[in-house]
C-alpha positions as CSV (number, residue, x, y, z in Angstrom):
1,M,70.3,-27.4,-17.5
2,H,70.6,-27.5,-21.4
3,I,72.3,-30.8,-22.5
4,S,74.9,-30.1,-25.2
5,D,75.9,-32.2,-28.1
6,G,77.8,-35.7,-27.7
7,V,77.0,-36.0,-24.2
8,L,74.1,-38.3,-24.7
9,P,74.5,-41.7,-26.5
10,I,72.8,-42.3,-29.9
11,S,70.1,-44.2,-28.7
12,I,68.9,-41.8,-25.9
13,T,69.2,-38.8,-28.3
14,V,66.6,-40.7,-31.2
15,G,64.8,-42.3,-28.4
16,G,64.4,-38.1,-27.1
17,Y,63.3,-36.7,-30.4
18,V,60.6,-39.4,-30.7
19,A,59.2,-38.9,-27.8
20,S,59.2,-35.7,-27.9
21,A,57.7,-35.7,-31.4
22,A,54.7,-37.5,-30.2
23,L,54.2,-35.2,-27.6
24,A,54.9,-32.1,-29.4
25,S,52.0,-33.5,-31.8
26,F,49.6,-34.0,-28.9
27,S,50.0,-30.6,-27.6
28,A,49.7,-29.1,-31.0
29,A,46.8,-30.8,-31.7
30,R,45.2,-29.4,-28.7
31,T,46.2,-26.1,-29.3
32,R,43.4,-23.8,-30.5
33,S,44.2,-20.8,-32.8
34,V,42.4,-18.6,-30.6
35,D,45.2,-19.6,-27.9
36,L,48.2,-19.0,-30.0
37,P,48.7,-15.2,-28.4
38,K,48.9,-16.4,-25.0
39,V,51.1,-19.4,-25.8
40,A,53.6,-16.8,-27.6
41,V,53.8,-14.7,-24.7
42,V,54.4,-17.7,-22.4
43,T,57.1,-18.9,-24.7
44,S,58.8,-15.5,-24.8
45,A,58.9,-15.7,-20.8
46,F,60.3,-19.0,-21.0
47,F,62.6,-18.1,-23.7
48,V,64.0,-15.1,-21.7
49,A,63.8,-16.4,-18.4
50,S,66.0,-19.7,-19.3
51,L,68.7,-17.6,-21.1
52,I,70.0,-16.0,-17.8
53,H,72.5,-19.0,-16.8
54,V,74.3,-19.3,-13.4
55,P,77.6,-21.5,-13.3
56,F,77.6,-23.8,-10.7
57,G,81.0,-26.2,-11.0
58,P,80.6,-27.8,-14.5
59,T,77.1,-27.2,-15.0
60,S,75.1,-24.1,-14.7
61,V,71.4,-23.2,-13.4
62,H,68.4,-21.0,-14.5
63,L,65.1,-20.9,-14.1
64,I,62.4,-23.2,-16.2
65,L,59.3,-21.8,-15.4
66,P,57.3,-25.2,-16.1
67,G,55.0,-25.1,-13.2
68,L,53.9,-21.5,-14.4
69,V,54.0,-22.4,-18.2
70,G,51.9,-25.7,-17.3
71,A,49.1,-23.6,-15.3
72,M,48.5,-21.1,-17.9
73,L,48.8,-23.5,-20.9
74,G,47.6,-26.7,-20.3
75,T,48.5,-29.4,-23.2
76,S,50.2,-26.4,-25.2
77,A,52.6,-26.7,-22.3
78,F,55.0,-29.0,-24.3
79,L,54.6,-27.1,-27.6
80,S,55.8,-24.1,-26.0
81,I,58.9,-25.4,-24.2
82,G,59.9,-27.0,-27.6
83,L,59.6,-24.0,-29.5
84,G,61.4,-21.8,-27.0
85,L,64.3,-24.3,-26.5
86,L,64.2,-24.5,-30.5
87,L,64.7,-20.6,-30.9
88,Q,67.5,-21.0,-28.3
89,S,69.8,-23.6,-29.5
90,L,69.5,-22.1,-33.0
91,L,70.0,-18.0,-31.8
92,F,72.4,-18.8,-28.8
93,Q,73.6,-22.4,-28.9
94,F,72.1,-23.3,-25.7
95,G,71.9,-26.8,-25.9
96,G,72.6,-28.9,-29.0
97,I,70.4,-29.5,-32.1
98,T,71.0,-33.1,-31.4
99,A,70.1,-32.9,-28.0
100,L,66.8,-30.5,-28.7
101,G,64.5,-33.7,-28.7
102,A,65.9,-35.0,-24.7
103,N,66.1,-31.3,-23.6
104,T,62.6,-30.6,-24.6
105,L,61.4,-34.0,-22.7
106,M,63.4,-32.9,-19.9
107,M,61.9,-29.5,-19.6
108,G,58.4,-30.4,-21.3
109,L,57.1,-33.3,-19.6
110,P,57.2,-31.7,-16.0
111,A,55.2,-28.5,-17.6
112,L,52.7,-30.9,-18.9
113,L,52.4,-33.0,-15.6
114,C,52.3,-29.7,-13.3
115,G,49.9,-28.1,-15.4
116,W,47.6,-30.9,-14.8
117,F,48.3,-30.9,-11.2
118,F,47.6,-27.4,-10.8
119,Q,44.3,-27.4,-12.5
120,T,43.1,-30.5,-10.6
121,F,43.6,-29.2,-7.2
122,K,44.2,-25.4,-7.7
123,G,40.4,-24.9,-5.9
124,N,38.4,-22.0,-6.0
125,T,40.2,-19.7,-3.9
126,R,43.0,-17.1,-4.5
127,T,45.0,-18.8,-1.5
128,C,44.6,-22.5,-2.7
129,Q,45.9,-21.5,-6.2
130,M,48.6,-19.6,-4.7
131,T,49.8,-22.8,-2.7
132,I,49.1,-25.3,-5.5
133,G,50.8,-23.0,-7.9
134,G,54.1,-22.5,-5.4
135,L,54.0,-26.6,-5.4
136,S,53.6,-26.8,-9.1
137,G,56.4,-24.3,-9.6
138,A,58.9,-26.4,-7.4
139,L,57.7,-30.0,-8.7
140,G,58.3,-28.9,-12.2
141,T,62.2,-27.8,-11.6
142,A,62.8,-31.0,-9.3
143,L,61.3,-33.3,-11.9
144,A,63.0,-31.4,-14.8
145,A,66.3,-31.6,-12.5
146,V,66.1,-35.7,-11.7
147,I,65.0,-36.3,-15.4
148,L,68.5,-33.9,-16.6
149,A,70.5,-36.2,-13.8
150,L,69.2,-39.3,-15.4
151,L,69.9,-38.5,-18.7
152,L,73.4,-37.0,-18.0
153,A,74.1,-40.9,-16.4
154,T,73.4,-42.2,-19.6
155,G,76.3,-40.7,-20.8
156,G,78.9,-42.9,-19.0
157,E,81.0,-42.8,-15.7
158,D,82.4,-39.3,-16.5
159,F,79.1,-37.6,-16.3
160,F,77.9,-39.5,-12.6
161,G,79.6,-36.5,-11.0
162,V,78.1,-33.8,-13.0
163,A,74.6,-35.5,-12.4
164,K,75.2,-35.1,-8.6
165,I,76.2,-31.8,-9.0
166,A,73.1,-31.0,-11.1
167,L,70.8,-32.4,-8.7
168,V,72.5,-30.1,-5.5
169,A,72.5,-27.1,-7.4
170,H,68.9,-27.0,-8.5
171,V,67.8,-27.1,-4.7
172,P,67.9,-23.7,-4.5
173,V,66.3,-22.8,-7.8
174,I,63.2,-25.5,-6.6
175,L,62.7,-22.9,-3.9
176,I,62.9,-20.0,-6.2
177,E,60.4,-21.3,-8.9
178,G,58.0,-22.5,-6.1
179,A,58.2,-18.7,-5.0
180,L,57.9,-16.8,-7.9
181,T,54.9,-19.4,-9.4
182,A,53.1,-18.9,-6.2
183,F,53.1,-15.0,-6.6
184,T,52.3,-15.2,-10.3
185,V,49.5,-17.3,-10.1
186,G,48.3,-15.2,-7.1
187,F,48.6,-11.9,-9.2
188,L,46.7,-13.6,-12.2
189,G,44.1,-14.9,-10.2
190,R,43.4,-11.6,-9.0
191,V,43.8,-9.4,-12.4
192,K,43.0,-12.0,-15.3
193,P,42.0,-15.4,-13.5
194,E,40.9,-16.6,-17.4
195,L,44.5,-17.1,-18.2
196,L,44.6,-20.1,-15.3
197,Q,42.0,-21.7,-17.2
198,P,43.7,-23.8,-20.0
199,A,42.3,-27.1,-21.6
200,F,43.3,-30.5,-21.3
201,V,41.0,-31.7,-23.9
202,K,41.1,-31.9,-27.4
203,P,39.2,-28.7,-28.7
204,S,36.2,-29.5,-30.7
205,G,35.5,-26.5,-32.0
206,P,36.0,-22.5,-31.8
207,P,35.8,-21.1,-28.0
208,H,32.1,-19.9,-27.0
209,A,31.8,-16.1,-26.6
C-alpha cells in the first residue's frame, strides 16, 4: 500500500505533506507525555505488521491496523502512523520520502476516523466493543484502500489499472483486519480495558491518579 517516489504529481505530493503536517501537529498537541509509552508500543506494532508485504500483481498488500491504532490511541493515532511510516521509509525504503505525506494521510486519516467511530459507538459490553472494533478495523482498511486508489489515479492513465487492482487486492485484507481488530479489542477489554480509553480532546493537564 506504500506509494513510491515519482508516482504522484508534485501538487499532490506537496498537498499531502501540508495536510499531514497539519494533522500531525493536531495529533502531537493532544498527546500527553504519560501516553508516550503506549504510543511507542502501538507504533511498533504498526511498523512490524505493515512491513510484511504480499505481492499482488503490480502492487502489494499488507496489514495497516488503522482501526486498532485509532481505538487504542485516539487523536494520537495520526502521529503514530506518521512515525512508523517515516522509520519504514528511512530504514527499509518502504514508500518514498517525497510520498511520505501522502502515505501518512492515506493510512493516518482512516485511523483517526475509525478511532472516533470506535470511541463513540463501542458501548459498555465486551460483545459490543468487539463488534464495533471489527467494523472499525474493516472500515479503516477500506478507507485506506479507497484513498490509495484515488491517489494512484492522480498519477495519470498509466496508474488507473493499478488503482483498480489495489482496491480488489485489499478485499481479503479488509476481512482479516476486521477479525484481527475484533479479537484484539475483545482481549484488551478483558485484561486491560484502560488501553481502550484514549482521549479525543486536548489534554488540559496531567492525568488523574
